[in-house]
C-alpha positions as CSV (number, residue, x, y, z in Angstrom):
1,M,13.0,17.8,9.0
2,L,15.5,16.9,11.7
3,I,12.8,15.1,13.7
4,I,11.8,13.1,10.7
5,F,15.1,12.4,9.1
6,Y,17.3,11.8,12.1
7,P,15.7,8.4,13.0
8,L,16.2,7.3,9.4
9,F,19.8,8.4,9.5
10,W,20.2,6.6,12.9
11,I,18.8,3.3,11.5
12,I,21.0,3.5,8.4
13,M,24.0,4.3,10.4
14,N,23.5,1.4,12.8
15,S,22.7,-1.0,10.1
16,L,26.3,-0.6,9.0
17,K,27.8,-1.5,12.4
18,T,28.8,-4.7,14.1
19,S,26.7,-5.8,17.1
20,T,29.5,-4.7,19.5
21,E,29.6,-1.2,18.0
22,L,25.8,-0.9,18.3
23,F,25.7,-1.7,22.0
24,I,28.8,0.3,22.9
25,N,27.5,3.5,21.3
26,S,24.5,3.5,19.1
27,F,24.9,7.2,18.3
28,A,28.4,7.1,17.0
29,L,29.3,6.6,13.3
30,P,30.4,3.2,12.3
31,E,34.2,2.7,12.4
32,K,34.0,0.8,9.1
33,P,30.8,0.5,7.1
34,L,29.7,-3.1,7.2
35,F,27.6,-3.7,4.1
36,Q,27.7,-7.4,4.9
37,N,24.7,-6.8,7.2
38,Y,22.5,-6.2,4.1
39,I,23.7,-9.4,2.5
40,D,23.2,-11.4,5.7
41,A,19.7,-9.9,6.1
42,W,18.8,-10.8,2.5
43,N,20.1,-14.4,2.9
44,M,18.4,-14.9,6.3
45,G,15.0,-14.9,4.5
46,F,14.5,-11.3,3.7
47,S,14.5,-12.1,-0.1
48,K,11.5,-14.4,0.5
49,F,9.7,-11.8,2.6
50,F,10.4,-9.2,-0.1
51,F,8.9,-11.3,-2.9
52,N,5.8,-12.0,-0.8
53,S,5.3,-8.3,-0.1
54,I,5.7,-7.4,-3.7
55,L,3.2,-10.1,-4.8
56,V,0.6,-9.2,-2.2
57,T,1.0,-5.4,-2.6
58,A,0.9,-5.4,-6.4
59,S,-2.1,-7.7,-6.5
60,S,-4.1,-5.8,-3.8
61,V,-3.3,-2.3,-5.2
62,A,-4.1,-3.3,-8.8
63,V,-7.5,-4.7,-8.0
64,T,-8.2,-1.9,-5.5
65,V,-7.4,0.9,-8.0
66,L,-9.4,-0.8,-10.8
67,L,-12.5,-1.5,-8.8
68,S,-12.5,1.9,-7.1
69,A,-12.0,3.7,-10.4
70,F,-15.0,1.8,-11.9
71,C,-17.1,2.5,-8.8
72,A,-16.1,6.2,-8.4
73,Y,-16.7,7.0,-12.1
74,A,-20.1,5.4,-12.1
75,L,-21.2,7.2,-9.0
76,A,-19.8,10.5,-10.2
77,R,-20.7,10.6,-13.9
78,L,-23.6,8.1,-14.6
79,D,-27.3,8.4,-13.8
80,I,-27.8,5.7,-11.2
81,K,-30.7,5.4,-8.8
82,F,-29.8,5.9,-5.2
83,K,-26.2,6.7,-6.1
84,N,-25.8,9.1,-3.2
85,L,-26.9,6.3,-0.8
86,I,-24.5,3.9,-2.4
87,L,-21.7,6.4,-2.1
88,Y,-22.4,7.0,1.6
89,L,-22.5,3.3,2.3
90,I,-19.1,2.7,0.6
91,I,-17.5,5.7,2.3
92,G,-19.0,4.5,5.5
93,G,-16.5,1.7,5.4
94,L,-13.9,4.3,6.6
95,L,-15.6,4.2,10.0
96,L,-14.9,0.5,10.4
97,S,-11.7,-0.4,12.1
98,P,-10.0,-3.3,10.3
99,H,-8.9,-4.8,13.6
100,S,-12.5,-5.1,14.8
101,A,-13.2,-7.6,12.0
102,L,-10.3,-10.0,12.8
103,I,-12.3,-12.8,14.4
104,S,-15.1,-12.6,11.8
105,L,-12.6,-12.7,8.9
106,Y,-10.7,-15.5,10.5
107,K,-13.9,-17.7,10.6
108,I,-14.8,-16.7,7.1
109,F,-11.4,-17.5,5.6
110,D,-11.3,-20.8,7.5
111,A,-14.7,-21.7,6.1
112,L,-13.6,-20.8,2.6
113,N,-10.3,-22.7,3.0
114,I,-8.3,-19.6,2.1
115,Y,-6.8,-19.2,5.6
116,N,-2.9,-19.3,5.4
117,T,-2.9,-18.3,1.7
118,Y,-2.1,-15.2,-0.1
119,F,-5.8,-14.5,-0.6
120,A,-6.2,-14.2,3.2
121,M,-4.1,-11.0,3.0
122,I,-5.1,-9.8,-0.5
123,V,-8.9,-9.9,0.1
124,P,-9.1,-7.8,3.3
125,Y,-6.5,-5.4,1.9
126,I,-8.7,-4.7,-1.1
127,A,-11.9,-4.5,1.0
128,F,-10.5,-2.0,3.5
129,R,-8.8,0.2,0.9
130,I,-11.8,0.6,-1.5
131,P,-13.7,3.1,0.7
132,F,-10.8,5.6,0.8
133,A,-9.9,5.0,-2.8
134,V,-13.5,5.6,-3.9
135,F,-13.6,8.7,-1.8
136,L,-10.4,10.0,-3.3
137,M,-11.4,9.3,-6.9
138,Y,-15.0,10.4,-6.6
139,G,-14.0,14.1,-6.1
140,Y,-11.6,13.9,-9.2
141,F,-14.2,12.3,-11.5
142,K,-16.9,14.7,-10.3
143,D,-14.9,17.6,-11.8
144,F,-14.0,15.7,-15.0
145,P,-14.8,17.8,-18.1
146,G,-18.0,16.5,-19.6
147,D,-17.2,17.9,-23.1
148,L,-14.8,15.1,-23.6
149,E,-17.4,12.5,-22.8
150,D,-20.0,14.1,-25.0
151,A,-17.6,14.3,-27.9
152,A,-16.7,10.6,-27.5
153,R,-20.4,9.6,-27.4
154,I,-21.0,11.5,-30.6
155,D,-18.2,9.5,-32.2
156,G,-20.0,6.3,-31.1
157,C,-18.0,5.3,-28.0
158,S,-19.7,3.3,-25.3
159,T,-19.5,4.2,-21.7
160,L,-16.9,1.5,-21.1
161,K,-14.7,2.8,-24.0
162,I,-15.0,6.3,-22.8
163,F,-13.8,5.2,-19.4
164,M,-11.0,3.0,-20.6
165,R,-9.7,5.1,-23.5
166,I,-10.3,8.7,-22.3
167,V,-11.0,8.9,-18.6
168,M,-8.3,6.5,-17.3
169,P,-5.4,7.9,-19.4
170,I,-6.3,11.5,-18.3
171,S,-6.7,10.4,-14.7
172,K,-3.1,9.4,-14.1
173,P,-2.6,11.9,-11.2
174,I,-5.5,10.5,-9.1
175,I,-4.5,6.9,-10.0
176,A,-0.9,7.6,-8.9
177,A,-2.1,9.1,-5.6
178,T,-4.4,6.2,-4.9
179,T,-1.7,3.7,-5.8
180,I,0.8,5.2,-3.5
181,V,-1.5,5.6,-0.5
182,S,-2.8,2.0,-1.0
183,S,0.7,0.6,-1.5
184,I,2.0,2.2,1.7
185,F,-0.9,0.7,3.7
186,T,-0.5,-2.7,2.2
187,W,3.3,-2.8,2.3
188,N,3.4,-1.9,6.0
189,E,0.3,-3.8,7.3
190,F,1.2,-6.1,10.1
191,I,-1.9,-7.5,12.0
192,F,-3.7,-9.2,9.1
193,A,-0.4,-10.7,7.8
194,L,0.4,-12.0,11.4
195,V,-3.1,-13.4,12.2
196,F,-4.1,-14.9,8.8
197,I,-0.7,-16.4,7.8
198,E,1.1,-19.3,9.6
199,S,3.5,-20.6,6.9
200,E,7.0,-19.1,6.9
201,E,6.9,-19.3,3.1
202,L,4.0,-16.7,2.9
203,V,4.9,-14.0,5.5
204,T,5.5,-10.5,4.3
205,I,8.2,-8.0,5.3
206,P,6.6,-6.6,8.5
207,V,6.0,-10.0,10.0
208,G,9.3,-11.4,8.5
209,L,11.3,-8.7,10.3
210,S,9.9,-9.7,13.6
211,R,11.2,-13.2,12.9
212,F,14.7,-11.8,13.2
213,R,14.1,-12.0,17.0
214,D,14.0,-15.2,19.1
215,A,13.9,-16.2,22.7
216,L,17.7,-16.1,23.1
217,Q,19.0,-13.3,20.9
218,T,18.1,-10.6,18.4
219,N,20.0,-9.7,15.3
220,W,19.5,-6.0,15.7
221,T,21.9,-4.9,12.9
222,G,20.4,-7.4,10.5
223,M,16.9,-6.2,11.5
224,M,17.9,-2.5,10.8
225,A,19.4,-3.5,7.5
226,G,16.1,-5.2,6.7
227,I,14.1,-2.1,7.7
228,V,16.3,0.0,5.3
229,L,15.7,-2.5,2.5
230,A,12.0,-2.6,3.2
231,S,11.7,1.2,3.0
232,L,13.4,1.5,-0.4
233,P,10.6,0.4,-2.7
234,M,8.1,2.9,-1.2
235,I,10.7,5.7,-1.3
236,I,11.6,5.0,-4.9
237,A,7.9,4.7,-5.9
238,F,7.1,8.1,-4.3
239,L,10.1,9.8,-5.9
240,F,9.0,8.6,-9.4
241,M,5.3,9.4,-8.8
242,S,5.6,12.4,-6.5
243,K,4.4,15.0,-9.1
244,S,1.4,12.9,-10.1
245,F,0.7,12.1,-6.4
246,I,0.6,15.8,-5.5
247,R,-1.5,16.7,-8.5
248,G,-4.0,13.9,-7.7
249,L,-4.4,15.0,-4.1
250,T,-5.0,18.6,-5.0
251,A,-7.2,17.9,-8.0
252,G,-10.6,19.6,-7.5
253,S,-9.5,21.7,-4.6
254,V,-9.6,24.9,-6.6
255,K,-12.3,25.7,-9.2
256,G,-12.4,28.4,-11.8
C-alpha cells in the first residue's frame, strides 16, 4: 500500500506548493497549501482537455460495451454456425499491438477524411477494446440461467427483447466491469491521441498535460495539479461501481 499510495500522496502534496518550494525540497510538506495551482491548471486549458476526454471516453465506452454485449451474447447463447471460429477470431485481436497499426490507421483515416477529428480517436479505441470486452462478457453470458430465457420465449418475447429487457438489466456487474476497464484504457491512452490529433481544440488530457511543457520552462506544479484532476473521474467511477466491478470479474469463476 505504501508503494502504491506514496507516489499519489507525493503528487498531491507537490501540487499544492509553489515552484520554489518544489525545487528546494520536493519531499517536504507545503508551507501553505496553494489551491490556486488547480485554478491555474484549469484556466491554462485543462478544462478543454477534460471536456474532450469526457466526450471521447463516453462515446467509445458506450459503443464498445453495447457492441460487445450483442456479440458476446450471440456467441454464448444463440445457435450460430462457426461461432467458435468467430469467437477465436475476435479474441485474437488481443494479440495485435495497437501501436503496430499506427501507420495503417493514419493512412486509412487520412483517406476517409476523419484524421484530426474525434472519430480518429473513438474508432480505434472501440476496435481495440472490443476483443477484451467480448472475452470478458462471453464467460458471463455463457453461465447465464437459461430458464429465464425459456420463460420469456414462452411469453412471446423475441431474442432482442430477451436481451434488452432481461439479460442486460441482470448483467449490470459485467457491464460495470467492462465499462471501468475500457474507460481506464481510453482515458489514459496517449499514442493514438498524439498521432491522430493535431488541433489544440481536440486533444485529450494525456496529450494536453504534455503541453504544459515548452522549450524554455515547465509548469511542474500546474502539471501535477492537472494529474490530480485527471485522476479524479476514474477514482470516483471506481468507488461508485466497485461492488459491481468485483462481481463482474468474479462471475462464473465458481460453479455449483
